[in-house]
C-alpha positions as CSV (number, residue, x, y, z in Angstrom):
1,X,17.6,15.2,4.2
2,X,16.6,11.8,2.9
3,X,12.8,11.2,2.6
4,X,11.9,8.3,4.8
5,X,8.2,7.9,3.8
6,X,7.8,6.0,0.6
7,X,5.5,6.9,-2.4
8,X,3.4,4.4,-4.3
9,X,2.0,5.8,-7.6
10,X,-0.6,4.2,-9.9
11,X,0.4,3.7,-13.5
12,X,-2.0,4.6,-16.3
13,X,-2.5,6.6,-19.5
14,X,-0.9,9.7,-17.9
15,X,2.3,7.8,-17.3
16,X,2.5,5.6,-20.3
17,X,5.9,6.5,-21.6
18,X,9.4,6.0,-20.4
19,X,10.3,9.7,-20.3
20,X,7.4,10.5,-17.9
21,X,8.2,7.4,-15.8
22,X,11.8,8.5,-15.4
23,X,10.7,11.9,-14.3
24,X,8.3,10.3,-11.8
25,X,11.1,8.1,-10.4
26,X,13.4,11.2,-10.1
27,X,10.6,13.0,-8.3
28,X,10.3,10.3,-5.7
29,X,8.4,7.2,-7.0
30,X,9.3,4.1,-5.0
31,X,6.7,1.6,-6.0
32,X,4.5,1.5,-9.1
33,X,0.9,0.3,-8.8
34,X,-0.9,-1.7,-11.5
35,X,-4.6,-1.3,-11.0
36,X,-6.2,-4.6,-12.2
37,X,-9.6,-3.0,-12.2
38,X,-8.6,-1.3,-15.5
39,X,-7.0,-2.7,-18.6
40,X,-6.0,-6.2,-19.5
41,X,-3.0,-8.4,-19.0
42,X,-1.2,-6.9,-22.0
43,X,-1.6,-3.4,-20.5
44,X,-0.2,-4.5,-17.2
45,X,2.8,-6.3,-18.7
46,X,3.6,-3.4,-21.0
47,X,3.5,-0.9,-18.1
48,X,5.6,-3.1,-15.8
49,X,8.2,-3.5,-18.6
50,X,8.2,0.3,-19.1
51,X,8.7,1.0,-15.4
52,X,11.5,-1.6,-15.1
53,X,13.3,0.0,-18.1
54,X,12.8,3.5,-16.6
55,X,14.1,2.4,-13.2
56,X,17.2,0.8,-14.8
57,X,18.0,4.0,-16.7
58,X,17.7,5.9,-13.5
59,X,19.9,3.5,-11.6
60,X,17.1,2.7,-9.1
61,X,15.3,-0.4,-8.0
62,X,11.5,0.3,-7.9
63,X,8.9,-2.1,-6.7
64,X,5.7,-3.0,-8.5
65,X,2.4,-3.8,-6.9
66,X,-0.5,-5.5,-8.6
67,X,-3.9,-4.4,-7.1
68,X,-6.7,-7.0,-7.6
69,X,-10.1,-5.7,-8.5
70,X,-12.0,-7.7,-5.9
71,X,-15.8,-8.1,-5.5
72,X,-16.7,-4.4,-6.0
73,X,-20.5,-4.6,-5.9
74,X,-22.0,-2.5,-8.6
75,X,-25.3,-1.7,-10.2
76,X,-25.8,-2.6,-13.8
77,X,-26.7,-0.2,-16.6
78,X,-29.6,2.1,-17.4
79,X,-31.4,2.3,-20.7
80,X,-30.4,6.0,-20.9
81,X,-27.1,5.6,-19.0
82,X,-28.3,7.5,-15.9
83,X,-31.4,8.5,-13.9
84,X,-32.1,11.4,-11.5
85,X,-33.3,9.9,-8.1
86,X,-35.5,12.3,-6.1
87,X,-35.7,12.2,-2.3
88,X,-38.7,10.3,-1.1
89,X,-39.3,8.3,-4.3
90,X,-39.3,4.5,-4.5
91,X,-36.5,2.7,-6.3
92,X,-35.7,-1.0,-6.5
93,X,-32.6,-3.1,-7.0
94,X,-32.8,-6.6,-8.5
95,X,-30.1,-9.0,-9.6
96,X,-32.5,-10.7,-12.1
97,X,-33.2,-7.5,-14.0
98,X,-31.6,-7.3,-17.5
99,X,-28.1,-6.0,-17.8
100,X,-29.3,-2.8,-19.6
101,X,-32.9,-2.5,-18.3
102,X,-32.4,0.0,-15.6
103,X,-34.8,3.0,-15.5
104,X,-36.3,5.5,-13.0
105,X,-38.0,2.7,-11.1
106,X,-35.0,0.4,-10.5
107,X,-31.8,-1.1,-11.8
108,X,-30.1,-4.5,-11.8
109,X,-27.2,-5.4,-9.5
110,X,-24.2,-7.6,-10.1
111,X,-24.3,-9.6,-6.8
112,X,-26.8,-12.4,-7.1
113,X,-27.0,-12.8,-3.3
114,X,-27.5,-9.2,-2.4
115,X,-31.1,-9.7,-1.3
116,X,-30.1,-12.4,1.2
117,X,-27.7,-10.0,3.0
118,X,-30.4,-7.2,3.6
119,X,-33.4,-6.6,5.7
120,X,-35.9,-3.7,6.2
121,X,-34.2,-0.6,7.6
122,X,-30.8,-1.3,6.2
123,X,-29.1,1.7,4.5
124,X,-27.5,1.3,1.1
125,X,-24.9,3.8,-0.1
126,X,-24.4,4.2,-3.8
127,X,-21.8,6.2,-5.8
128,X,-19.3,6.5,-3.0
129,X,-22.0,7.5,-0.5
130,X,-23.5,10.3,-2.6
131,X,-26.8,8.5,-2.9
132,X,-28.6,6.9,0.1
133,X,-31.4,4.3,-0.1
134,X,-33.3,2.8,2.8
135,X,-34.5,-0.8,2.4
136,X,-38.3,-1.0,2.8
137,X,-38.9,-4.7,2.0
138,X,-37.5,-7.6,0.0
139,X,-39.6,-9.7,-2.4
140,X,-37.6,-12.6,-3.9
141,X,-34.5,-11.0,-5.5
142,X,-36.1,-7.6,-5.6
143,X,-35.1,-5.0,-3.0
144,X,-37.6,-2.2,-2.5
145,X,-36.1,1.0,-1.2
146,X,-36.9,4.6,-0.5
147,X,-34.5,7.4,-1.8
148,X,-33.2,9.2,1.3
149,X,-30.5,11.3,-0.5
150,X,-31.0,11.5,-4.2
151,X,-29.0,12.6,-7.2
152,X,-27.8,11.5,-10.6
153,X,-27.1,7.7,-10.6
154,X,-25.3,6.4,-13.7
155,X,-24.1,3.0,-14.9
156,X,-21.9,0.7,-12.9
157,X,-21.7,2.7,-9.7
158,X,-20.7,0.9,-6.5
159,X,-23.0,-0.2,-3.7
160,X,-22.0,-0.4,0.0
161,X,-24.0,-1.4,3.0
162,X,-23.7,1.0,5.9
163,X,-21.9,-0.8,8.7
164,X,-20.8,-3.6,6.4
165,X,-22.0,-7.2,6.2
166,X,-22.3,-8.0,2.4
167,X,-21.3,-11.6,1.9
168,X,-19.3,-11.3,-1.4
169,X,-16.0,-13.3,-1.2
170,X,-12.8,-11.3,-1.4
171,X,-11.4,-13.2,-4.4
172,X,-13.4,-13.5,-7.5
173,X,-12.7,-15.9,-10.5
174,X,-11.2,-12.9,-12.3
175,X,-8.9,-12.1,-9.3
176,X,-7.7,-15.7,-9.2
177,X,-6.6,-15.5,-12.9
178,X,-5.0,-12.1,-12.2
179,X,-3.0,-13.7,-9.4
180,X,-1.5,-16.1,-11.9
181,X,-0.6,-13.1,-14.1
182,X,1.0,-11.3,-11.2
183,X,3.1,-14.3,-10.3
184,X,4.2,-14.7,-13.9
185,X,5.2,-11.0,-14.0
186,X,7.2,-11.5,-10.8
187,X,5.4,-8.6,-9.1
188,X,6.9,-7.5,-5.8
189,X,3.5,-6.9,-4.0
190,X,0.0,-8.2,-4.5
191,X,-2.9,-6.1,-3.0
192,X,-6.1,-8.0,-2.2
193,X,-9.2,-5.9,-2.3
194,X,-12.2,-6.1,0.1
195,X,-10.4,-8.4,2.6
196,X,-12.8,-9.7,5.3
197,X,-10.5,-11.7,7.6
198,X,-7.2,-13.5,7.8
199,X,-8.4,-16.4,5.8
200,X,-8.8,-14.2,2.8
201,X,-5.2,-13.3,3.1
202,X,-4.1,-16.9,3.5
203,X,-6.0,-17.9,0.4
204,X,-4.4,-15.2,-1.7
205,X,-1.0,-16.1,-0.5
206,X,-1.5,-19.8,-1.2
207,X,-2.7,-19.0,-4.8
208,X,0.2,-16.7,-5.3
209,X,2.7,-19.3,-4.1
210,X,1.0,-22.1,-6.1
211,X,1.5,-19.9,-9.2
212,X,5.2,-19.5,-8.5
213,X,5.0,-15.9,-7.2
214,X,7.0,-14.5,-4.2
215,X,5.4,-11.1,-3.8
216,X,4.4,-9.7,-0.4
217,X,0.7,-9.7,0.3
218,X,-1.1,-6.4,0.9
219,X,-4.4,-6.5,2.7
220,X,-6.6,-3.6,1.7
221,X,-8.8,-2.5,4.6
222,X,-12.0,-1.2,3.0
223,X,-14.8,-3.2,4.7
224,X,-16.3,-2.8,8.1
225,X,-15.7,-6.5,8.6
226,X,-12.0,-6.0,8.1
227,X,-11.8,-3.5,10.9
228,X,-13.7,-5.9,13.2
229,X,-11.2,-8.7,12.2
230,X,-8.1,-6.5,12.0
231,X,-6.0,-8.6,14.4
232,X,-6.3,-11.8,12.2
233,X,-5.7,-9.8,9.1
234,X,-2.5,-8.1,10.4
235,X,-1.2,-11.4,11.6
236,X,-1.8,-13.0,8.2
237,X,-0.5,-10.3,5.9
238,X,2.8,-8.6,5.1
239,X,1.4,-5.1,4.4
240,X,-1.8,-3.3,5.4
241,X,-3.4,-0.6,3.1
242,X,-5.7,1.8,4.7
243,X,-8.0,2.2,1.6
244,X,-10.1,5.1,2.7
245,X,-12.7,5.2,-0.1
246,X,-15.0,2.3,0.6
247,X,-13.9,2.2,4.2
248,X,-15.2,5.7,4.7
249,X,-18.5,4.9,3.1
250,X,-19.1,1.8,5.2
251,X,-17.8,3.1,8.5
252,X,-18.8,6.7,8.2
253,X,-16.5,9.6,7.4
254,X,-16.7,10.9,11.0
255,X,-14.8,7.9,12.2
256,X,-12.4,7.5,9.3
257,X,-9.4,9.5,10.7
258,X,-9.5,7.7,14.0
259,X,-9.6,4.3,12.3
260,X,-6.7,5.3,10.1
261,X,-4.6,6.3,13.1
262,X,-5.5,3.1,14.9
263,X,-4.6,0.9,11.9
264,X,-1.3,2.6,11.4
265,X,-0.4,2.2,15.1
266,X,-1.5,-1.5,15.2
267,X,0.3,-2.4,12.0
268,X,3.6,-0.8,13.1
269,X,3.3,-2.5,16.6
270,X,3.0,-5.9,14.8
271,X,6.2,-5.1,12.8
272,X,4.3,-5.0,9.5
273,X,4.2,-2.3,6.7
274,X,1.4,0.1,6.3
275,X,0.2,2.2,3.3
276,X,-2.2,5.1,3.5
277,X,-4.3,5.6,0.3
278,X,-7.2,7.2,-1.5
279,X,-7.7,10.9,-2.5
280,X,-4.5,12.0,-0.8
281,X,-3.9,14.7,-3.5
282,X,-7.0,14.3,-5.6
283,X,-7.2,17.9,-6.7
284,X,-3.9,17.4,-8.5
285,X,-5.7,15.4,-11.1
286,X,-6.6,18.8,-12.6
287,X,-4.4,21.3,-10.7
288,X,-0.6,21.7,-10.5
289,X,-0.5,22.2,-6.7
290,X,-2.4,20.5,-3.8
291,X,-4.9,22.1,-1.6
292,X,-4.0,23.0,2.0
293,X,-6.4,20.3,3.3
294,X,-4.5,17.7,1.2
295,X,-1.2,18.9,2.5
296,X,-2.5,18.5,6.1
297,X,-3.9,15.0,5.2
298,X,-0.6,13.8,3.9
299,X,1.4,15.3,6.8
300,X,-0.8,13.7,9.4
301,X,-0.3,10.2,7.8
302,X,3.4,10.8,7.8
303,X,3.5,12.0,11.4
304,X,1.4,8.9,12.4
305,X,4.2,6.7,11.1
306,X,2.8,5.4,7.8
307,X,5.4,3.6,5.7
308,X,4.1,4.7,2.4
309,X,1.6,7.1,0.8
310,X,-0.3,6.2,-2.3
311,X,-1.4,8.2,-5.4
312,X,-4.2,6.9,-7.6
313,X,-5.9,9.0,-10.3
314,X,-3.3,11.7,-9.7
315,X,-0.6,9.7,-11.6
316,X,-2.8,7.3,-13.6
317,X,-5.0,9.7,-15.4
318,X,-4.1,13.2,-14.1
319,X,-2.7,16.2,-15.9
320,X,0.3,16.5,-13.5
321,X,1.6,13.1,-12.5
322,X,5.2,14.2,-11.9
323,X,4.2,17.3,-10.0
324,X,1.9,15.2,-7.8
325,X,4.8,12.9,-6.8
326,X,7.1,15.9,-6.3
327,X,4.5,17.7,-4.1
328,X,3.9,14.6,-2.0
329,X,7.6,14.1,-1.5
330,X,8.1,17.6,-0.4
331,X,5.2,17.4,2.1
332,X,6.5,14.1,3.5
333,X,10.0,15.6,4.1
334,X,8.5,18.6,5.8
335,X,6.3,16.4,8.1
336,X,9.2,14.1,8.9
337,X,11.0,17.0,10.7
338,X,8.5,16.6,13.6
339,X,8.6,13.7,16.1
340,X,6.5,10.6,15.7
341,X,4.0,9.7,18.5
342,X,6.2,7.0,19.9
343,X,9.6,7.3,21.6
344,X,13.0,6.2,20.4
345,X,14.1,4.2,23.4
346,X,11.0,2.8,25.2
347,X,9.6,0.8,22.2
348,X,9.6,-2.9,23.0
349,X,11.8,-2.7,26.1
350,X,9.6,-5.2,27.8
351,X,9.4,-7.6,24.8
352,X,11.0,-11.0,24.5
353,X,12.6,-11.5,21.1
354,X,12.0,-14.9,19.6
355,X,14.5,-14.6,16.7
356,X,18.2,-13.7,16.8
357,X,18.0,-11.4,13.8
358,X,15.1,-9.5,15.4
359,X,17.1,-9.0,18.6
360,X,20.1,-7.8,16.6
361,X,17.8,-5.3,14.7
362,X,16.4,-3.9,18.0
363,X,19.9,-3.7,19.6
364,X,21.1,-1.8,16.5
365,X,18.4,0.8,16.7
366,X,18.9,1.3,20.4
367,X,22.6,1.8,19.9
368,X,22.2,4.0,16.9
369,X,19.8,6.3,18.7
370,X,22.3,6.8,21.5
371,X,25.4,7.4,19.4
372,X,26.5,9.8,16.7
373,X,25.9,7.3,14.0
374,X,25.4,8.5,10.4
375,X,24.2,5.3,8.8
376,X,23.0,1.8,9.5
377,X,24.1,-0.9,7.1
378,X,22.4,-4.2,7.0
379,X,23.8,-7.1,4.9
380,X,20.5,-8.8,4.2
381,X,19.1,-11.7,2.1
382,X,15.4,-11.2,2.6
383,X,15.2,-7.7,4.1
384,X,13.5,-8.8,7.3
385,X,16.2,-7.3,9.5
386,X,15.7,-3.9,7.9
387,X,11.9,-4.2,8.3
388,X,12.3,-4.7,12.1
389,X,14.7,-1.8,12.2
390,X,12.3,0.5,10.3
391,X,9.7,0.0,13.1
392,X,11.9,2.1,15.5
393,X,11.7,5.8,15.3
394,X,15.0,7.2,14.0
395,X,16.4,9.9,11.7
396,X,19.3,7.6,10.7
397,X,19.1,6.1,7.2
398,X,19.0,2.3,7.0
399,X,20.8,0.9,3.9
400,X,19.8,-2.6,2.9
401,X,22.9,-4.0,1.2
402,X,21.6,-7.1,-0.8
403,X,22.6,-9.0,-3.9
404,X,18.9,-9.8,-4.6
405,X,16.9,-7.6,-6.9
406,X,13.6,-8.9,-5.4
407,X,14.8,-7.9,-1.9
408,X,15.8,-4.4,-3.1
409,X,12.4,-3.9,-4.7
410,X,10.6,-5.2,-1.5
411,X,12.4,-2.9,0.9
412,X,11.6,0.1,-1.4
413,X,8.3,0.1,0.6
414,X,9.8,0.2,4.1
415,X,10.0,3.5,5.8
416,X,13.5,4.9,6.2
417,X,15.1,1.9,4.3
418,X,17.1,2.4,1.1
419,X,18.2,-0.6,-1.1
420,X,21.8,-0.8,-2.2
421,X,22.8,-3.5,-4.7
422,X,25.8,-5.3,-3.3
423,X,27.4,-8.7,-3.7
424,X,28.0,-10.1,-0.1
425,X,31.2,-12.1,0.5
426,X,31.7,-12.6,4.2
427,X,34.8,-14.8,3.7
428,X,37.2,-11.8,3.7
429,X,36.0,-9.4,6.4
430,X,38.7,-6.7,5.7
431,X,37.9,-6.6,2.0
432,X,34.1,-6.7,2.8
433,X,34.3,-3.7,5.0
434,X,36.3,-1.7,2.5
435,X,33.9,-2.6,-0.3
436,X,31.0,-1.3,1.9
437,X,32.9,1.9,2.7
438,X,33.7,2.5,-1.0
439,X,30.0,1.9,-2.0
440,X,28.8,4.4,0.6
441,X,31.5,7.0,-0.2
442,X,31.0,6.6,-4.0
443,X,27.3,7.3,-3.5
444,X,28.0,10.2,-1.1
445,X,25.9,8.6,1.6
446,X,28.6,9.1,4.3
447,X,31.9,10.9,4.8
448,X,35.3,9.6,5.9
449,X,35.5,9.1,9.7
450,X,31.7,8.9,10.1
451,X,30.5,6.2,12.5
452,X,28.1,3.5,11.2
453,X,26.6,0.3,12.5
454,X,26.9,-2.9,10.4
455,X,24.7,-6.0,10.9
456,X,25.5,-9.2,9.1
457,X,25.3,-13.0,9.5
458,X,28.0,-15.6,9.5
459,X,26.2,-17.9,7.0
460,X,26.3,-16.2,3.6
461,X,23.3,-16.6,1.5
462,X,20.9,-17.9,4.2
463,X,17.8,-15.8,5.0
464,X,17.4,-15.0,8.7
465,X,21.0,-15.6,9.7
466,X,21.8,-12.0,10.9
467,X,23.5,-12.6,14.2
468,X,26.0,-9.7,14.8
469,X,26.3,-5.9,14.9
470,X,29.5,-3.9,14.7
471,X,30.2,-0.2,15.2
472,X,32.6,0.8,12.4
473,X,34.3,4.0,11.3
474,X,34.2,4.8,7.6
475,X,37.7,4.7,6.0
476,X,38.8,5.6,2.6
477,X,40.8,3.1,0.4
478,X,42.9,6.0,-0.9
């Protein structure tokens, strides 16, 4: 059984050699993630080059996603690197305090406008919500608080406002420089952190295009504002990432699972791609097998219809990067045996299709789910036809036959879609069909006499020209 749910894995010190990367690809890696919060441009270029080389040696096309740091709001440093905050004690935050002057009384913050966003009674969550402060008053840039839940607070920990509302822009000056680097590296995906609304996505896309990049934009949902503005964000972006770390802190962990399910459902309905991320197999940073709770978490995301699952520290810095991918792949395959929460035949029956290739994609999936079809073959320039197909529940593999490397790497993120490198020549249909048959048979993807559905366009080389579907029977050339 082919695994339909894709795996995104973060690259880092634990995967910094070609041999390990080859094992990760063989275990199930589909898209590699470069975390721009760590390392410099030289590190990212080196890791991307290593991954490309490893993928080539494995005969696979693997996508690469650059993940921008974004305006993560952090405290500055303490004189002794950390303090122990006690419940009920007073503590201040001040953007004008020296970079290394933090002590038991207070600490500096990296956002100059933080005091303007707050008022008495607001709740600040530090260190991923482990420490809670209640705002008492604001005096100039100094924010006076009372410690509600104390603990050890160390340098550079993050700050969230419960319920959201901090005014930091999604793209920092550093992010804008990294977008240029991502474009120059020809990355397949660009993830934008702390998106607030659709305008943030449009700005990132324009900067990417201005720099000559063609990667798909991934909007990371990790702010309360993003959930409130989710319709505009989904409309503007190509991919949604449910980034559950900061999102859980701002929205509250009790609501997180419901929000995750809603975001997956909305994104799929809008025919976009969705990634579920953060702490999916966190224990495997140190252990060779996942916990039962992690298995359940991954399985639920798969059953909800997520396109991809993401590993972070597990593969970037963990002791078992290959095992983490292998475990995630096995859990995904197990979960895919159970039906998704939407039907095969009723999806979009009342819709009006505005594009010919979209209509062909829907007709193909309806036909495939009512026939004994073993494969769906899409001759595609951009991959858009296969994206629409992948929104329909089906156990039938969708093969994206394309001559474009960029398209192959892009569809590597789509649920149930598998890239196949193929030079498309529609001038000789008989020869074209046999070349398709030979490619499928050589890769043991079908057997002689199997039925398949082929979609293609009459205008070779033009994106969006898919206008026909044909039911074909696989024939051998021998």
